[in-house]
N, C-alpha and C positions, 0 to 999 in steps of 0.2 A: 504494500500500500504506500502510495506516494504522499508525503506530507509537505505542505508549503512552509515557507519561512515566515514566522510571525514574531512580533516583538513580545518579550516576556512581560508579564504583569509587573507593575511597579513594586509590589510587595516582594515578589521573588527576586527582582534585581537588588533590592535593598538587603534582603537576607544573604544573598551571595556576597555582596560587598561587606556586610557585617562579619561574615565568616572569614574574610581575608584579614581583618583587623583583630578580631577576638576569636581565637581558636582553642583556648584552654584557660584554666585558672591562672596560670602564669602570665598569660597575655593580659588578663584583667588587672593583675597586680602591676604589671609593667606600665600599662597605659595610665592607671590612676596615680601611681607613684611618680611618673614623669610629669603629670599635671601638677602634682604637689611641689616637685622641684622647680618647675617653671614659676610657681607662685611664691618662690623664695622661702620655702619651708626649711627649718633647721631641725625639726623633730617630726618623724613620721611613724605612726603606729598602724600596723596592719594586723587585722584579725581574720582568721579563716575558720569556716565551718564546712569542711569538704563534703560531709554526708548530706548537708542541706544545699550544697552548691552556692554557698554564700561567702561574700568577701566584703570587708569593711576597711576603708583606708581613711585615716584621720591625720590632718596635718595642722601646723601652726603658721601657714602661709598667709598671704594678703587677704584671702577670702573673697567673696562675691556679694554684691548687693542683690536686692530682690529682682531688679530688672534683668541683670545678667543671669541670675538663676533661672528665670523663666525662659531664657533663650539658650541655656547651656547645652541642652540635649537635642536641639534642632539640628537637622542635617546640615553638615558643612558650616557649622557656626564656630568661630574662633576669634579670639582677641589678638592673635599673634601675627596674622598677615591681613592685608587689605586688598592688594591687587597682584597682578602677575609679576610685577617687578620684585615684590617682596619674596617671591619664591627663590630668588638668588641671593637673599640676605637673611637666611634662616639662622637665628641664634638661640632658638628654644628647642626643647626636646619634642614637644608636640606642636603641630601647626595646621593639620589637615581638617580638624573639626569633625572627625569621624568616630572617635573612641566613645564618647558618651552617647551619641546617637545609636551606634552599634549595640551598646549595652542596653539601651532602652528597648531595642528590638529583640534582644536575646534573653532578657531577664527582667525582673522587677527592679527598677532603679529609683533611688531616693537620694537627694543631696541636701544636706544642712550646711549652711555657711553663714559666717558673720565677717564683714569686711573690716579691715583696719583703715580708719579714716585719717588721711594725712592732715597735718596741721599747717597753719599759715607760717610764713616767714622762714620756711625751710626747717622748722623744728621737727623733732622725731615724731613718727606717727603715734597717735593715741590708740592703744590697743583696747581701751575700754569703751571707745566710741562705736557707733553703728549698732544696727539691730541684727539679730540672728533670725534666719528663716529656714523652714524645712519645706522642700518641694518634692512631690512625687510625679512621675511621668508615665505616659502611656506608651504603647509600642511605636507611635509616630514621633516620639520625643517631645510631645506637648505636655506642658504643666497642667495636671488635672487636679491637684490639691496643694494648697499653700497655707501654711500656718506659721506664726512666730514661734521661735524656740530659743531657750536660754542656753547658749554655748559660748565658749571662749572664741576669740578671733581665730579664724581658720576655716577649714572645710572638712566635712565628713561625708564620704560617698559610700552608700550601701548598695551592693548588688546581690540580689536574692534569686534563688531558683534559676540559676544560669542554664541555658539551653533547654528549659522546660518545654519549649515549643519545637525543639529539634531532638527528639529522643534518640534518633539514629546517631546524632553527633555525640551524645553522652556515651553511647555504647561503643563508639569507635575510639574514644580517648583511652590513654593508658590508665593503669590503676592509680588510686589516690596516692599511694606511696611514691610512684614515679612523678606524678603531677606536683606533689609537695617538694620533691627534689628540684624540679624545674622552677618552682616558686622561690626556693632558697637560692638557687643559682642566679635567678634574676635580681634578687635583692642584693646579693653579694656584688654583682657587677655594678649595679647602681651606686652602691656604697663606695666602691673603689673610684668611681667617676666623680663622686661628691663626698669627699672624706669628712667635710665639716658637719655632716648631718648625722643625727642620732636615729637609729632604726630599732624599733621595738616590735617584735612579731609574736602573735599569740595564735594558738590552735585549740579550738574547742574550749575557749575560756581559760586556757592554761598558757603560761609563758612558754614560748618555744625557744627563741634566742634574741639576743640584743647585740647590736653593733654600736660601740661607742665611737664618738667622733675623734678625729686626729687632724694634724696639720697637713699631712700628705698621705697618699695611699700606703706608704711604708708602715704607718701605724695601723692601717686597716687590714692589710693582708694577713698578718699573724692571727687575727681574729677569725679569718675565713679558713685559712689552712692551718690547722692546729699543730702540725709537725714542723712548721716554719716559725723561727724566732726572728725578732727584729734585727739581731746582729748577724743573721744569715743573709740579710738583704742590703743592697746598695742602690742608691738613687742618684740621678743626675738630671738637672733641668737646665737647658740652654736656650737662649734666644737665637733663632736662626737668622743670620744676616745675609744680605744679597751677595751673590757670587757671580763671577764671570768664568764659565767653564766650557764655552763652545757649544755644548749640547743643550744648555738651558740658559736662556736670557733671563734677566731679572724681571722684565715685563710686569705682568699682573700678579706674580707670585707674592711680591712684597709691597703691594698697595696697602696692606694692613700688617699688623704684628703677627709673627709666627714664632712658635716655641715648640720644643720637643722635650718630653719628660720620659725618662726610662727608669723603671724599677725592676731589678733583677735579683734572683737568688744566686749567691756565689756558687760557681760550678763545682767547687771541691766539697760542698756539703749540702747542696740544695738542687735536686733534680727529680724528674718524674718518669714513670713508666710510659706515660702517654703524653701526647702533645696537647693536653687539656688546659694548660695554663700559659699558653702563648696568646696574649690578648692585645688588641689594638683598639684604641678609642680616638675618635676624631671629634673635636669640639664638645667633649663631655659625653658622647654616646659611643658605647662599644659596638663595633661593626666587624664584619667579616670581609677582609681585603687580602686575598691569597698572596698577592705580590709582597705586601708588607710583612705578612707572617713568614714567608720564605726568607725575607731579608733578616728577620730575627734569628732564624735557624742558621743562616749564613754567619751572623755575628758570633755565634757560639760554636762554630765548627772547630773541631779538634780541641775542645776544652771539656767535653763531657764523656763519661763512660759510654761504651757501645750500647745502642738501643735505649739510651736515656735522652730525655728532652728537658729543656730549660724551663724555669719559672721566670717569665718576663712579661711585663706590662709596659706598653708604649702608648703614650698619649700625645696626640698632635693638636696644636691650636693653630688653625689656619684661617685666613679671611673667609667669611661665609660664602662668597661668590666662587670659591674654589671647590665647593662640595655640592653635588647634586644628590639630594636625599630621595628623589622620586624614582628609585629603582626597585624598591621592595615595600609592600604594605607595612611591614613592621619596622621599616627603616634600618634593617640589619645589614643591608648591602648598599653601597654608595658608589658614585662615580667621583673619584678624586683626581684633580689635575696634578700634573708633574709627578707621577708615581715613581719614575726612575730616580728623580732627585731625592724624594723622601726615602726611598730604599737605601740610597747611599748615605744619607744622614743617619739613618737608624743603625746601619752597620758601624759607622764611625763612632756613634754615641755609645754603643755597646762596648766597643774596643776601649774607649776612654774610661768607661765605668769599671771595666774588669782590671784595669791597671792598679798597681799598688800606689794609691793616691793619698798624699797627706791631707788633702782637703776633705776627705771622707771620714777622718778620725773623729769619733764622737767623744763626748766629755768623759765617759767611763767605758771600760772595756767589756762590760757585761759578762763577767767571767765566773758566774756561779758554778758551772760544771767543772771548771778547772780544779777547784778544790778537791772534787771527787777523783779527778784524774791523778792529781798529785798523791792523794791517799793510796790509790791503787798502785802507783809506782813505788811508794814507800813500802807498802806491804810486800810487793813482789821482789824488792831489792834490785830492780833493773832500771836502766835509763830509758829504755824504749817504752813509749806509751802509744798504744793503738788508738787511732782516731776513728770515731764512728759517728756518722750523721753530723749533728750540730754540736758534738761534745767539745770540739776545739773552738776556742774563742779567739779569732784572729783579727788583729787590728794592725794597720800598717802605717808607717811614716817614712816613706822613701821618696825623695825628691828627685825625679828624673831630670827636670829642667836644669837644675844646678849641678847635676852629676855628683851629688853628695854620696859618699860611700858610708851609709848609715849602719851597715851590718859588719861586725868584726868577728872573724872566725877565731874560736878559742880552743876547740878540741874536736877530735874525731871519735865517735862512739861506736864500738864494735866494727870498725872499718866499714861502716854503713851510713851512719848519720853524721851530719855536720852540726855541731853545737855553736851557735853564734850569739854574740852579745849585741843587744840593741838598746837604745836610749830608753825604751819603754818596757824592757824585759829581756827574756831569752827566747831564741828561736831554734827549732830543731828541724832540719831538712834532710831528706834522703838524697844522698849524693847522685845515685844513678838517675832518678827522675828529674833532678835539677839539671843535670847535664843533658838529659834527653830533650827537655824543653829548649835549652839553649841551642843544641844542634838542629832541632827541627826548624826553628825560626831562621837559622842560618841557611838551611837547605831551601826553605821557601823563598828567601830573599835572593839567594845566589845559586839557583839550580843550574848545574852545568854537567854536560856529558863530555868526557875527555877520552882520547885514544889510550888504549892499554899498551904499555911497553912490551908486554908479553901476552899475546892473545890467550884467551881461556877456552878450553875445549869442554863442551857439555854434551852429554849423551842422553839418549832416550827422552827427548823433549816431546811433549804432545803438541798438536797443532795449536791448542789454546795457549800453551806456554810460549811457543814461538811468537805467536801474534802479540802476546802481552809484552815481551821484550822489545819487539819492533814498535809497538805503540808508545813505549817509553823513550823511543829515539835511539835505541842501541843498534849498533851495526852487527848484524848476525848473518853468517853465511853457512850454507850447507858444506859439510866436510866429510862426505862419505856416508855409509849406511847408518842411519839413526844417529849421526854425529854432526854437531854444529860448532863453528868457531865464532866466538864473540870478540870483536876488536875494539869495542868502546864500552864505557861504563860510567855511572855517576861518579863525580869527583871523589866523594868521600868513600865510596866503595872501592874504587880503583886502587887506593893506597893500602887496602887491608890485605893481610895474608890469607884470610879465608874468603877471598873475592869470589871464587867459584861457588861456595856455599851461599854467599849473599845473593849472587845472581839467580841461583835456583830458587831462593826464597822470593825474590822479586817477580819471578816468572809465574808464581802461583796466583796472581791476579790482584785486583784492586785499582782504584783510580790513583792519580798522581799524589794527592795528599796522603793517601793510605801508604803508598810506597815510601814517601818521604818520612812518615812516622816510623815505618819499619826500619829504614836505614838509620834514623836517629837512635832508635832503641838498640839496634845491633852495635852501633858505634860508641854509645855512651859508656862512661866509666862503670865498671861492674861493682856491685856491692861486694865487700871483702877486699877491695883494693886500698892499700894504705896511701894516704895523701899527706903532704906536708902542709903546714899552716899557710904557706905562700900559695900552694895550689888550691887549697880550699878558699882562700880569699879571692883569688882570681875567678874561680867558679861562681862565687856569690856575686861578685861585681858584674859578671856577664849576665847572670840570672836576673838581677835587678833591672836590667835594661830591656828585658823581653816584653812583648806586648801582652801576653797572657800568662803571667807568672804563677797563677793559682793552681794549675793542674798540668800534668804532662799531656802529650798529644792523645793519649788513650783515656784521659779523664781521671787519672789517679791524683789525689791531693798531694801537694809538694811539701807544705810547711805546716808545722804545729807551733803556735805561738803561746807562750806563757807571759802575761803582762806583769809588770812590777806590782800593780795593785793586787793581782791574784796571789803573788808570792807573799806580799805583805800581809794579806788576809790569812793565808794558810799558816804562816809562822807567828801569827798573833802579835805583830809588831806594835799594835795599838795598845797592848796590855801595859799596865804600869808594873814596875819591878816588884813592888810590894804585893800586888795582887797575884803575880805569877808565883810568889813564894808562899801564897796562902795566908798572907798577913791582912 
């Protein structure tokens, strides 16, 4: 049977559009919380009743008067844009005017609000002024009931019986447990974007969790990831200045202010099994930009253990005309101008943050666990202390710019560790992986294939091995039945006595960075090798100048630091003499 093309009924069109915006409990929380943030809220309380499909979001923002309340749920009603030009100057989280209207179609919607009335002569707003009103809406977004209500300035939005008119939608959604996880993830993300806000979340009338405010996301992330401590994190914020680099003109990129903020977990003690904490935010909203996420992974290359991923949050502040938010109904995907430029900036910022930087030194060394480590070492009667997770409290004061040699080698422990004195305490470094990091970066900077004075004969190479050696740029020729002669090799390998074994190892596969890491590992000083103080000092000086001094190319931690404050606390140097004698 042939059917003609006919326009859909208006109510069906609206339901489809509403489903694009509101598709879960988490979407309700996201839209309402974003409205609260746009209203300048500093405290947001979210209450959930999953079994009743009910959500309530209360904030202490600017609030709305009666006239605005009556229009709030009308289709495409918003206070944030006025005409098409405003679409290219979006500075708010919400702007389409679809969220409340969609909620009115999909649930029972009620909003109570009381505005903050501004005072004359630029004085602070009077939070006690204005009247509070409660408005309920029908499925068309029209105000059907209005009455005064006594509430504090701000807004309370209640959504009840979500998707009651779409039972198939409810049945298709994940379990409540999964939906609540999505709600929690949504709130965590908003909190990281707006660290000055207090978040209090309840479930079925019981407290669920609270996120306390902080100056930067560095104070929020440990509340979100419980196994991450503040001292596991480093942050960097820079103002991005115009550049001339041929591929990018300054043009419209710098018509407004631009900044880049990076928060990352130190790779020697903070990493994940999955790439679930690689996050990018643009102008306060977390979005999915694959190019920028790949740039983050590039910035951490050869600093993490195999199959591990970084903890890294990048926030960009760019002129609003550089972002097109109209790519996805939830605004989770955007079009960002000058992607290549921002990828380069992110990689450079991560490299700068990972360096041993004196500007990142906090007032205290956060060394609570070091007392436990010292006690363990004391009990075992050994110098070596195994580092696990965030047990090592590492703080650095190394000034690359001035070339200051701030580490002084004082001893070799078990012909494996270098014990060094620092102005802020003592450092313990494993000599092999220190040298491995130094050699790896030398190889990256000065990769060179040189002729072999005596060619190497290799037997029984597979086609894949032969192809790998040729891919690396080595000169390989057939030399009889299942025999090949290699006439060139990487510079560092060519000088080794076990050059043939090293070439066989390189033939087993891997990209160039993997090969360079393998060469550095094979060429580095072995543990058990005695070193003089001069040799140890030279190695420390070279290591301090590396770009990624925290881990070896395979992701192993290099240094364990015991701060002077930890030593003082452990040996009770604050005790009075009389007290120590029991007087």
